[in-house]
C-alpha positions in Angstrom: 12.5 11.8 15.5 12.7 8.6 16.6 13.6 5.4 14.4 10.3 2.7 13.8 9.0 1.5 16.5 9.3 -2.3 16.2 6.8 -4.0 17.2 6.1 -6.9 19.7 7.5 -10.1 18.3 9.5 -8.7 15.1 12.9 -10.3 13.8 16.2 -8.4 13.0 18.0 -9.3 9.8 21.4 -8.2 9.3 24.1 -8.6 6.2 27.8 -7.2 6.8 30.5 -5.7 4.3 31.7 -7.9 3.8 28.7 -10.3 2.9 27.3 -8.4 0.7 27.7 -9.5 -3.1 24.8 -8.2 -4.9 22.7 -10.8 -7.1 21.2 -7.7 -9.3 23.2 -5.1 -10.6 21.7 -1.9 -10.2 20.0 -0.6 -13.6 21.0 2.5 -15.4 17.5 3.3 -16.0 17.0 3.7 -11.7 18.1 6.3 -9.9 18.0 7.1 -5.8 18.4 10.8 -5.1 18.4 12.1 -1.5 15.9 14.5 -0.8 17.2 17.6 0.6 14.8 19.5 2.8 13.0 21.4 -0.2 11.4 18.1 -0.8 9.5 17.6 1.9 5.9 17.2 0.5 7.1 14.6 -2.3 9.0 12.5 0.4 6.2 12.7 2.6 3.8 11.3 -0.6 6.5 8.4 -1.1 6.9 7.1 2.7 2.6 6.9 2.4 2.1 5.9 -1.2 4.9 3.6 -1.2 4.0 2.5 2.8 0.7 1.4 2.6 0.0 -1.5 4.8 4.3 -2.1 5.2 4.9 0.6 7.5 3.4 3.4 9.9 1.8 6.2 8.8 3.8 9.4 9.8 1.5 12.1 10.4 4.3 14.7 11.1 4.7 18.1 10.5 7.0 20.1 7.9 9.1 20.7 10.2 8.7 16.9 11.4 10.2 16.0 8.3 12.2 19.4 7.6 14.5 18.4 10.3 15.0 14.7 9.5 16.1 15.4 5.8 18.1 17.5 7.4 19.6 15.1 9.6 23.2 14.4 8.3 22.7 10.2 10.1 19.8 9.8 7.3 19.4 9.3 4.0 15.9 9.8 2.9 16.0 8.6 -1.0 13.4 8.9 -3.5 14.2 6.8 -6.8 12.9 6.6 -9.9 13.1 4.5 -13.2 13.0 6.3 -16.6 12.0 9.5 -14.9 9.4 8.0 -12.9 8.9 7.6 -9.5 9.0 4.1 -8.3 9.0 3.7 -4.7 11.9 4.9 -1.8 14.2 3.5 1.1 14.9 5.7 4.4 18.8 4.7 6.1 19.9 6.2 9.4 23.3 5.9 10.7 24.7 5.2 14.3 27.6 4.3 14.7 29.0 1.2 12.4 25.1 0.2 11.5 23.1 1.5 9.4 19.1 0.5 9.4 16.9 0.1 6.9 14.1 2.3 8.5 12.0 1.5 5.1 12.0 0.6 1.7 9.5 -0.1 -0.3 7.7 0.4 -3.9 4.5 2.3 -5.0 2.5 0.1 -5.6 1.8 0.4 -10.0 5.4 -1.0 -10.0 5.7 -3.7 -7.4 6.1 -7.3 -9.3 7.6 -6.4 -11.9 11.2 -6.7 -10.9 12.8 -3.4 -9.3 12.5 -4.7 -5.3 16.5 -6.6 -6.0 17.8 -3.1 -7.8 16.0 -1.4 -5.3 17.7 -3.1 -2.5 20.8 -3.4 -3.8 20.8 0.1 -4.9 19.7 0.8 -0.5 22.8 -1.3 0.7 25.2 0.7 -1.5 23.8 4.1 -0.5 24.0 2.6 3.4 27.8 1.4 3.4 28.7 4.6 1.2 27.2 6.3 4.8 30.2 4.0 6.6 28.2 0.8 7.8 30.0 -1.9 7.9 26.5 -3.6 9.0 23.1 -3.3 7.4 20.3 -4.4 9.5 16.4 -4.3 8.9 13.7 -5.2 11.2 10.5 -6.2 9.1 8.1 -5.5 10.6 5.7 -8.9 13.2 3.1 -10.6 11.0 5.3 -9.8 7.6 4.5 -12.4 4.7 6.7 -15.0 5.6 7.9 -15.2 1.6 9.3 -11.4 2.1 11.6 -12.8 5.0 12.6 -15.7 2.6 13.4 -13.0 -0.1 15.7 -10.6 2.7 17.6 -13.9 3.3 18.5 -14.6 0.3 19.7 -11.8 -0.1 22.6 -12.3 2.3 20.7 -11.2 6.1 20.9 -13.2 8.6 
């Protein structure tokens, strides 16, 4: 499985371990669980539901999802709040760099104050994977407010 293809004009932002100062602590009610190969259907649901209009669809077979979820260099996390699924993030590691492949909330949970906690959790997990640098590649044409938000969180 390859990483999401970068679109022409896509921007790369990164944050080093030494620049990570959580802007908000994650809520005790927010929990991120690394999905295993037994959660193929749930992973696919989260990918498509949270990623609408955000990243390319994955038209993968169960075998493709199984391979991705079993890859020790990939962390696919389902995120819940008060027991309800609210979003996901996917991380991939190559050497000392961890890439945020995807991060997003289900439409119902957007705009209710969960984004910073979600990002903080993703960064903590990325550094725990051994990353010294975390990179994100927002797609070309993304809303400039999203880029400004990532920069406000320490990404350069």
